[in-house]
C-alpha positions as a Markdown table, in Angstrom:
| # | Residue | x | y | z |
|---|---|---|---|---|
| 1 | Unk | 0.0 | 0.0 | 0.0 |
| 2 | Unk | 1.4 | 3.4 | -1.0 |
| 3 | Unk | 2.0 | 6.1 | 1.6 |
| 4 | Unk | 0.6 | 8.7 | -0.7 |
| 5 | Unk | 2.2 | 11.9 | -2.0 |
| 6 | Unk | 5.1 | 13.4 | 0.0 |
| 7 | Unk | 3.2 | 16.6 | 0.6 |
| 8 | Unk | 0.7 | 14.6 | 2.6 |
| 9 | Unk | 3.5 | 13.6 | 4.9 |
| 10 | Unk | 5.2 | 16.9 | 5.3 |
| 11 | Unk | 5.7 | 17.1 | 9.1 |
| 12 | Unk | 7.6 | 14.4 | 11.0 |
| 13 | Unk | 9.5 | 13.7 | 14.2 |
| 14 | Unk | 13.2 | 13.0 | 14.0 |
| 15 | Unk | 14.9 | 10.3 | 16.0 |
| 16 | Unk | 16.1 | 12.8 | 18.6 |
| 17 | Unk | 12.6 | 14.2 | 19.1 |
| 18 | Unk | 12.9 | 17.4 | 17.0 |
| 19 | Unk | 10.2 | 18.2 | 14.5 |
| 20 | Unk | 11.1 | 18.3 | 10.8 |
| 21 | Unk | 8.9 | 20.3 | 8.4 |
| 22 | Unk | 9.2 | 19.9 | 4.6 |
| 23 | Unk | 10.2 | 23.3 | 3.2 |
| 24 | Unk | 7.4 | 24.0 | 0.7 |
| 25 | Unk | 9.2 | 27.2 | -0.4 |
| 26 | Unk | 11.7 | 25.1 | -2.4 |
| 27 | Unk | 9.8 | 21.9 | -3.1 |
| 28 | Unk | 9.9 | 20.1 | -5.6 |
| 29 | Unk | 13.2 | 21.4 | -6.8 |
| 30 | Unk | 14.7 | 20.5 | -3.5 |
| 31 | Unk | 13.5 | 18.2 | -0.8 |
| 32 | Unk | 14.7 | 20.1 | 2.3 |
| 33 | Unk | 13.5 | 19.6 | 5.9 |
| 34 | Unk | 13.5 | 22.5 | 8.3 |
| 35 | Unk | 14.5 | 21.3 | 11.8 |
| 36 | Unk | 12.5 | 22.7 | 14.7 |
| 37 | Unk | 13.8 | 21.9 | 18.2 |
| 38 | Unk | 11.3 | 24.0 | 20.1 |
| 39 | Unk | 7.7 | 25.1 | 19.8 |
| 40 | Unk | 9.0 | 28.6 | 19.0 |
| 41 | Unk | 10.9 | 27.2 | 16.1 |
| 42 | Unk | 7.7 | 25.7 | 14.7 |
| 43 | Unk | 5.9 | 29.0 | 15.1 |
| 44 | Unk | 8.6 | 30.8 | 13.2 |
| 45 | Unk | 8.5 | 28.2 | 10.4 |
| 46 | Unk | 4.8 | 28.7 | 10.0 |
| 47 | Unk | 5.2 | 32.4 | 9.9 |
| 48 | Unk | 7.9 | 32.2 | 7.2 |
| 49 | Unk | 5.7 | 30.0 | 4.9 |
| 50 | Unk | 7.9 | 26.9 | 5.3 |
| 51 | Unk | 4.5 | 25.2 | 5.3 |
| 52 | Unk | 1.1 | 26.2 | 4.1 |
| 53 | Unk | -2.5 | 25.0 | 3.7 |
| 54 | Unk | -2.9 | 21.8 | 5.8 |
| 55 | Unk | 0.8 | 21.8 | 6.7 |
| 56 | Unk | 0.4 | 24.3 | 9.6 |
| 57 | Unk | -2.2 | 22.0 | 11.2 |
| 58 | Unk | 0.3 | 19.1 | 11.5 |
| 59 | Unk | 3.1 | 21.6 | 12.4 |
| 60 | Unk | 0.9 | 23.0 | 15.2 |
| 61 | Unk | 0.1 | 19.6 | 16.7 |
| 62 | Unk | 3.7 | 18.8 | 16.6 |
| 63 | Unk | 4.6 | 22.2 | 18.1 |
| 64 | Unk | 2.2 | 21.5 | 21.0 |
| 65 | Unk | 4.0 | 18.2 | 21.6 |
| 66 | Unk | 7.3 | 20.0 | 21.8 |
| 67 | Unk | 5.8 | 22.6 | 24.1 |
| 68 | Unk | 4.6 | 19.9 | 26.5 |
| 69 | Unk | 8.0 | 18.3 | 26.4 |
| 70 | Unk | 9.6 | 21.6 | 27.2 |
| 71 | Unk | 7.3 | 21.8 | 30.3 |
| 72 | Unk | 8.1 | 18.3 | 31.5 |
| 73 | Unk | 10.0 | 19.5 | 34.5 |
| 74 | Unk | 7.5 | 22.3 | 35.4 |
| 75 | Unk | 5.0 | 21.9 | 38.4 |
| 76 | Unk | 1.4 | 21.3 | 37.3 |
| 77 | Unk | 0.1 | 24.8 | 37.1 |
| 78 | Unk | 3.2 | 26.2 | 35.4 |
| 79 | Unk | 3.3 | 23.4 | 32.9 |
| 80 | Unk | -0.3 | 24.1 | 31.9 |
| 81 | Unk | 0.4 | 27.8 | 31.5 |
| 82 | Unk | 3.4 | 27.1 | 29.4 |
| 83 | Unk | 1.3 | 24.9 | 27.1 |
| 84 | Unk | -1.4 | 27.6 | 26.8 |
| 85 | Unk | 1.2 | 30.2 | 26.0 |
| 86 | Unk | 2.7 | 28.1 | 23.3 |
| 87 | Unk | -0.7 | 27.5 | 21.8 |
| 88 | Unk | -1.4 | 31.3 | 21.8 |
| 89 | Unk | 1.9 | 31.9 | 20.0 |
| 90 | Unk | 1.1 | 29.3 | 17.3 |
| 91 | Unk | -2.4 | 30.7 | 16.8 |
| 92 | Unk | -1.0 | 34.1 | 16.2 |
| 93 | Unk | 1.2 | 33.0 | 13.3 |
| 94 | Unk | -1.5 | 32.9 | 10.6 |
| 95 | Unk | -4.8 | 34.5 | 11.5 |
| 96 | Unk | -7.0 | 33.6 | 8.5 |
| 97 | Unk | -6.9 | 29.8 | 8.3 |
| 98 | Unk | -8.5 | 28.3 | 11.5 |
| 99 | Unk | -6.6 | 25.0 | 11.3 |
| 100 | Unk | -4.1 | 26.3 | 13.8 |
| 101 | Unk | -6.7 | 27.7 | 16.2 |
| 102 | Unk | -8.8 | 24.5 | 16.2 |
| 103 | Unk | -5.8 | 22.2 | 16.6 |
| 104 | Unk | -4.6 | 24.2 | 19.7 |
| 105 | Unk | -8.2 | 24.3 | 21.1 |
| 106 | Unk | -8.6 | 20.5 | 20.6 |
| 107 | Unk | -5.3 | 19.7 | 22.4 |
| 108 | Unk | -6.0 | 22.1 | 25.3 |
| 109 | Unk | -9.5 | 20.8 | 25.7 |
| 110 | Unk | -8.2 | 17.2 | 25.8 |
| 111 | Unk | -5.6 | 18.1 | 28.5 |
| 112 | Unk | -5.2 | 21.2 | 30.7 |
| 113 | Unk | -8.5 | 22.8 | 29.9 |
| 114 | Unk | -10.3 | 19.5 | 30.2 |
| 115 | Unk | -9.7 | 16.4 | 32.2 |
| 116 | Unk | -6.1 | 17.2 | 33.2 |
| 117 | Unk | -6.0 | 20.7 | 34.8 |
| 118 | Unk | -3.5 | 19.5 | 37.4 |
| 119 | Unk | -1.3 | 17.2 | 35.4 |
| 120 | Unk | 2.3 | 17.0 | 36.1 |
| 121 | Unk | 4.8 | 18.0 | 33.3 |
| 122 | Unk | 5.4 | 14.3 | 32.6 |
| 123 | Unk | 1.7 | 13.4 | 32.5 |
| 124 | Unk | 1.1 | 16.4 | 30.3 |
| 125 | Unk | 3.7 | 15.4 | 27.7 |
| 126 | Unk | 2.1 | 12.0 | 27.3 |
| 127 | Unk | -1.4 | 13.4 | 27.1 |
| 128 | Unk | -0.6 | 16.0 | 24.6 |
| 129 | Unk | 1.1 | 13.5 | 22.4 |
| 130 | Unk | -2.0 | 11.4 | 22.4 |
| 131 | Unk | -4.3 | 14.4 | 21.7 |
| 132 | Unk | -2.1 | 15.6 | 18.9 |
| 133 | Unk | -2.1 | 12.2 | 17.2 |
| 134 | Unk | -5.9 | 11.9 | 17.6 |
| 135 | Unk | -6.4 | 15.4 | 16.1 |
| 136 | Unk | -4.1 | 14.5 | 13.1 |
| 137 | Unk | -5.9 | 11.2 | 12.5 |
| 138 | Unk | -9.4 | 12.9 | 12.7 |
| 139 | Unk | -8.4 | 15.6 | 10.2 |
| 140 | Unk | -7.2 | 13.0 | 7.7 |
| 141 | Unk | -10.4 | 11.0 | 8.2 |
| 142 | Unk | -12.6 | 14.1 | 7.6 |
| 143 | Unk | -10.6 | 15.0 | 4.6 |
| 144 | Unk | -11.1 | 11.5 | 3.1 |
| 145 | Unk | -14.9 | 11.9 | 3.7 |
| 146 | Unk | -14.8 | 15.4 | 2.0 |
| 147 | Unk | -12.8 | 13.9 | -0.9 |
| 148 | Unk | -15.5 | 11.3 | -1.6 |
| 149 | Unk | -18.2 | 13.9 | -1.6 |
| 150 | Unk | -16.2 | 16.1 | -4.0 |
| 151 | Unk | -15.4 | 13.2 | -6.3 |
| 152 | Unk | -19.1 | 12.5 | -6.5 |
| 153 | Unk | -19.6 | 16.0 | -8.2 |
| 154 | Unk | -17.0 | 15.3 | -10.9 |
| 155 | Unk | -18.0 | 13.4 | -14.1 |
| 156 | Unk | -15.7 | 10.9 | -15.6 |
| 157 | Unk | -13.2 | 12.8 | -17.9 |
| 158 | Unk | -13.9 | 16.1 | -16.2 |
| 159 | Unk | -11.3 | 18.9 | -16.7 |
| 160 | Unk | -10.8 | 20.5 | -13.3 |
| 161 | Unk | -9.4 | 24.0 | -12.7 |
| 162 | Unk | -7.6 | 24.4 | -9.4 |
| 163 | Unk | -6.3 | 27.5 | -7.7 |
| 164 | Unk | -3.3 | 27.4 | -5.2 |
| 165 | Unk | -2.8 | 24.3 | -3.3 |
| 166 | Unk | -5.8 | 22.4 | -1.7 |
| 167 | Unk | -3.5 | 19.9 | 0.0 |
| 168 | Unk | -5.3 | 17.1 | 1.9 |
| 169 | Unk | -8.6 | 18.0 | 0.2 |
| 170 | Unk | -7.2 | 17.7 | -3.3 |
| 171 | Unk | -5.3 | 14.5 | -2.5 |
| 172 | Unk | -8.4 | 12.9 | -1.1 |
| 173 | Unk | -10.6 | 14.0 | -4.0 |
| 174 | Unk | -8.1 | 12.6 | -6.6 |
| 175 | Unk | -7.9 | 9.3 | -4.6 |
| 176 | Unk | -11.7 | 9.0 | -4.3 |
| 177 | Unk | -12.2 | 9.7 | -8.0 |
| 178 | Unk | -9.6 | 7.1 | -8.9 |
| 179 | Unk | -11.4 | 4.5 | -6.6 |
| 180 | Unk | -14.6 | 5.4 | -8.4 |
| 181 | Unk | -13.0 | 4.7 | -11.8 |
| 182 | Unk | -13.1 | 8.3 | -12.9 |
| 183 | Unk | -10.3 | 9.8 | -15.1 |
| 184 | Unk | -9.8 | 13.5 | -14.4 |
| 185 | Unk | -7.7 | 16.1 | -16.1 |
| 186 | Unk | -6.4 | 19.2 | -14.3 |
| 187 | Unk | -5.6 | 22.8 | -15.1 |
| 188 | Unk | -3.6 | 24.5 | -12.3 |
| 189 | Unk | -3.0 | 28.2 | -11.8 |
| 190 | Unk | 0.6 | 29.0 | -10.9 |
| 191 | Unk | -0.4 | 31.1 | -7.8 |
| 192 | Unk | 1.8 | 34.1 | -7.2 |
| 193 | Unk | 3.9 | 35.0 | -5.3 |
| 194 | Unk | 5.0 | 31.6 | -3.9 |
| 195 | Unk | 3.8 | 29.6 | -7.0 |
| 196 | Unk | 2.1 | 26.9 | -4.8 |
| 197 | Unk | -0.1 | 25.9 | -7.8 |
| 198 | Unk | 2.9 | 25.3 | -10.0 |
| 199 | Unk | 5.2 | 23.7 | -7.4 |
| 200 | Unk | 2.9 | 22.0 | -5.0 |
| 201 | Unk | -0.4 | 21.2 | -6.8 |
| 202 | Unk | 1.1 | 20.4 | -10.2 |
| 203 | Unk | 3.9 | 18.4 | -8.7 |
| 204 | Unk | 1.6 | 16.4 | -6.5 |
| 205 | Unk | -0.8 | 15.7 | -9.4 |
| 206 | Unk | 2.2 | 14.4 | -11.4 |
| 207 | Unk | 3.2 | 12.2 | -8.5 |
| 208 | Unk | -0.3 | 10.8 | -8.5 |
| 209 | Unk | -0.1 | 10.0 | -12.1 |
| 210 | Unk | -1.7 | 13.0 | -13.8 |
| 211 | Unk | -0.3 | 15.4 | -16.4 |
| 212 | Unk | -1.7 | 18.8 | -15.4 |
| 213 | Unk | -1.7 | 21.9 | -17.6 |
| 214 | Unk | -0.3 | 25.0 | -15.9 |
| 215 | Unk | -1.5 | 28.5 | -16.5 |
| 216 | Unk | -0.6 | 31.9 | -15.0 |
| 217 | Unk | -3.1 | 33.5 | -12.6 |
| 218 | Unk | -4.1 | 36.1 | -15.2 |
| 219 | Unk | -5.1 | 33.4 | -17.7 |
| 220 | Unk | -8.1 | 32.0 | -15.8 |
| 221 | Unk | -10.8 | 33.9 | -17.7 |
| 222 | Unk | -9.2 | 33.1 | -21.0 |
| 223 | Unk | -8.9 | 29.5 | -20.2 |
| 224 | Unk | -12.5 | 29.2 | -19.2 |
| 225 | Unk | -13.5 | 31.2 | -22.2 |
| 226 | Unk | -11.6 | 28.7 | -24.3 |
| 227 | Unk | -13.4 | 25.8 | -22.5 |
| 228 | Unk | -10.1 | 24.4 | -21.1 |
| 229 | Unk | -11.9 | 23.4 | -17.9 |
| 230 | Unk | -15.4 | 22.1 | -17.1 |
| 231 | Unk | -15.4 | 22.9 | -13.3 |
| 232 | Unk | -13.4 | 25.1 | -10.9 |
| 233 | Unk | -12.5 | 23.3 | -7.7 |
| 234 | Unk | -10.7 | 25.2 | -4.8 |
| 235 | Unk | -10.1 | 24.7 | -1.1 |
| 236 | Unk | -11.3 | 27.2 | 1.4 |
| 237 | Unk | -9.2 | 28.4 | 4.3 |
| 238 | Unk | -12.4 | 29.4 | 6.0 |
| 239 | Unk | -16.1 | 29.3 | 5.1 |
| 240 | Unk | -18.5 | 31.5 | 7.1 |
| 241 | Unk | -21.9 | 30.5 | 8.3 |
| 242 | Unk | -23.5 | 32.7 | 5.6 |
| 243 | Unk | -21.6 | 31.0 | 2.8 |
| 244 | Unk | -18.6 | 33.3 | 2.1 |
| 245 | Unk | -15.5 | 31.5 | 0.9 |
| 246 | Unk | -12.2 | 32.8 | 2.1 |
| 247 | Unk | -9.2 | 31.3 | 0.3 |
| 248 | Unk | -5.9 | 32.2 | -1.3 |
| 249 | Unk | -6.0 | 35.6 | -3.0 |
| 250 | Unk | -7.1 | 35.1 | -6.7 |
| 251 | Unk | -10.0 | 32.8 | -5.8 |
| 252 | Unk | -12.5 | 35.6 | -6.2 |
| 253 | Unk | -11.2 | 36.1 | -9.7 |
| 254 | Unk | -11.6 | 32.4 | -10.5 |
| 255 | Unk | -15.2 | 32.5 | -9.2 |
| 256 | Unk | -16.1 | 35.6 | -11.2 |
| 257 | Unk | -14.7 | 34.1 | -14.4 |
| 258 | Unk | -16.5 | 30.8 | -13.7 |
| 259 | Unk | -19.8 | 32.6 | -13.3 |
| 260 | Unk | -19.3 | 34.5 | -16.5 |
| 261 | Unk | -18.6 | 31.4 | -18.5 |
| 262 | Unk | -21.1 | 29.1 | -16.9 |
| 263 | Unk | -18.6 | 26.8 | -15.1 |
| 264 | Unk | -19.5 | 25.4 | -11.7 |
| 265 | Unk | -17.5 | 26.7 | -8.8 |
| 266 | Unk | -17.0 | 24.3 | -5.9 |
| 267 | Unk | -15.2 | 25.1 | -2.6 |
| 268 | Unk | -13.9 | 22.4 | -0.3 |
| 269 | Unk | -13.9 | 22.8 | 3.5 |
| 270 | Unk | -14.4 | 20.3 | 6.3 |
| 271 | Unk | -17.0 | 22.4 | 7.9 |
| 272 | Unk | -18.0 | 26.1 | 8.0 |
| 273 | Unk | -16.5 | 28.0 | 11.0 |
| 274 | Unk | -19.1 | 28.4 | 13.8 |
| 275 | Unk | -17.2 | 31.3 | 15.1 |
| 276 | Unk | -17.5 | 33.3 | 11.8 |
| 277 | Unk | -21.1 | 34.1 | 11.2 |
| 278 | Unk | -20.2 | 36.5 | 8.4 |
| 279 | Unk | -17.1 | 37.6 | 6.4 |
| 280 | Unk | -16.6 | 40.5 | 8.7 |
| 281 | Unk | -15.7 | 38.0 | 11.5 |
| 282 | Unk | -12.7 | 36.7 | 9.6 |
| 283 | Unk | -9.3 | 38.5 | 9.8 |
| 284 | Unk | -7.7 | 38.7 | 6.4 |
| 285 | Unk | -4.0 | 38.3 | 6.7 |
| 286 | Unk | -1.9 | 40.9 | 4.9 |
| 287 | Unk | 1.7 | 39.9 | 4.4 |
| 288 | Unk | 4.7 | 42.0 | 3.7 |
| 289 | Unk | 4.4 | 43.5 | 0.2 |
| 290 | Unk | 8.0 | 42.7 | -0.4 |
| 291 | Unk | 7.0 | 39.1 | -1.0 |
| 292 | Unk | 5.2 | 40.2 | -4.1 |
| 293 | Unk | 8.3 | 41.7 | -5.5 |
| 294 | Unk | 10.2 | 38.4 | -5.6 |
| 295 | Unk | 9.7 | 34.9 | -7.1 |
| 296 | Unk | 11.7 | 32.0 | -5.9 |
| 297 | Unk | 14.2 | 34.3 | -4.2 |
| 298 | Unk | 14.8 | 36.5 | -7.2 |
| 299 | Unk | 13.5 | 40.1 | -7.3 |
| 300 | Unk | 11.2 | 40.7 | -10.3 |
| 301 | Unk | 10.4 | 44.4 | -9.7 |
| 302 | Unk | 12.5 | 47.5 | -10.1 |
| 303 | Unk | 13.8 | 49.3 | -7.0 |
| 304 | Unk | 11.3 | 51.9 | -5.8 |
| 305 | Unk | 8.3 | 49.7 | -6.5 |
| 306 | Unk | 6.0 | 49.0 | -3.6 |
| 307 | Unk | 4.2 | 45.6 | -3.2 |
| 308 | Unk | 0.7 | 44.9 | -1.8 |
| 309 | Unk | -0.2 | 41.5 | -0.6 |
| 310 | Unk | -3.5 | 40.5 | 0.9 |
| 311 | Unk | -2.9 | 36.8 | 1.3 |
| 312 | Unk | -6.6 | 35.9 | 1.0 |
| 313 | Unk | -9.7 | 37.2 | -0.6 |
| 314 | Unk | -13.5 | 36.6 | 0.0 |
| 315 | Unk | -15.8 | 35.1 | -2.5 |
| 316 | Unk | -19.5 | 35.9 | -1.9 |
| 317 | Unk | -22.1 | 33.1 | -1.8 |
| 318 | Unk | -23.8 | 34.2 | -5.0 |
| 319 | Unk | -20.6 | 33.2 | -6.9 |
| 320 | Unk | -20.4 | 29.7 | -5.2 |
| 321 | Unk | -22.2 | 26.8 | -6.9 |
| 322 | Unk | -21.7 | 24.3 | -4.0 |
| 323 | Unk | -19.7 | 24.0 | -0.8 |
| 324 | Unk | -18.3 | 20.5 | -0.2 |
| 325 | Unk | -17.8 | 19.4 | 3.4 |
| 326 | Unk | -17.1 | 16.2 | 5.3 |
| 327 | Unk | -20.8 | 15.7 | 5.7 |
| 328 | Unk | -21.9 | 16.3 | 2.2 |
| 329 | Unk | -22.5 | 19.0 | -0.5 |
| 330 | Unk | -24.5 | 22.1 | 0.2 |
| 331 | Unk | -25.7 | 25.3 | -1.4 |
| 332 | Unk | -23.9 | 28.3 | 0.2 |
| 333 | Unk | -27.2 | 29.4 | 1.9 |
| 334 | Unk | -27.6 | 26.0 | 3.5 |
| 335 | Unk | -24.1 | 25.3 | 4.7 |
| 336 | Unk | -24.7 | 26.3 | 8.3 |
| 337 | Unk | -27.6 | 23.9 | 8.7 |
| 338 | Unk | -25.5 | 20.7 | 9.4 |
| 339 | Unk | -23.0 | 22.4 | 11.6 |
| 340 | Unk | -22.6 | 21.0 | 15.1 |
| 341 | Unk | -20.8 | 23.7 | 16.9 |
| 342 | Unk | -19.1 | 21.3 | 19.4 |
| 343 | Unk | -17.7 | 19.1 | 16.6 |
| 344 | Unk | -16.7 | 22.0 | 14.3 |
| 345 | Unk | -14.8 | 23.9 | 17.0 |
């Protein structure tokens, strides 16, 4: 049985207990692992875009394990506070995607904010390890369920336009389509400024046996006008209870072009965020504009040019054909109906 694409296994523990994170900034040209000896190292790696999409979830659970180990010699109350502080630091790294927030909350609820408020440092380290493993496994199971629902929307032979890197959701969808005997084709946007679509999505699809077509971000409308794709399929970093889709900047442009040319636009998310009733409740991360002025480490703009980089944009429900969750496929206006707040948080 195959282990699946490498990007689905991008966070691991080294033999000495340190965390190693696959550096997605240089993949696939180089397979380089960034070593993180402390929870702070993990936080810095997330901030610096060593890992993105689902990667920060696995990095966060691993970072919490490191934090618990760092508190092993602390008395119970101090160990708990140290773990909470590490969790707060991790949550602050990327504010738009709620994977990090939910991973930290799940681990704290299973330990110091739940049944183990007075655990010793040693007990806490063991309990956090178990909670982290459980959260990772649950995320993979929910992604697999989501993938089966998404694959059900795709016809055999469908040409699928992707944007950025949908990570576990895309991998699960491709695997489910294959199991259903469906042959798919893919068109990937390159996704500036880190080129995740070109380096991560396209490379993973090749690894899974596909031969995707790559287009620049500015070609989406032209590609859909030329009928290069039958459906647009994107992940969502967050979906609000009223059906807004927050995802990598450029997603809104894909949705607008899809609507203009009659192409269904599907967004993948395990569940809408019960803490975000509307788009106004989501913080949109703005990264340093300098990142826009460089590609793969090389400056592409003249000196004196200023960059602007909202890392995400918001697609309104009227442009979304369906939202695919772990529980099924919903119209944007219905997506909040199946949410169980306790499960989603």
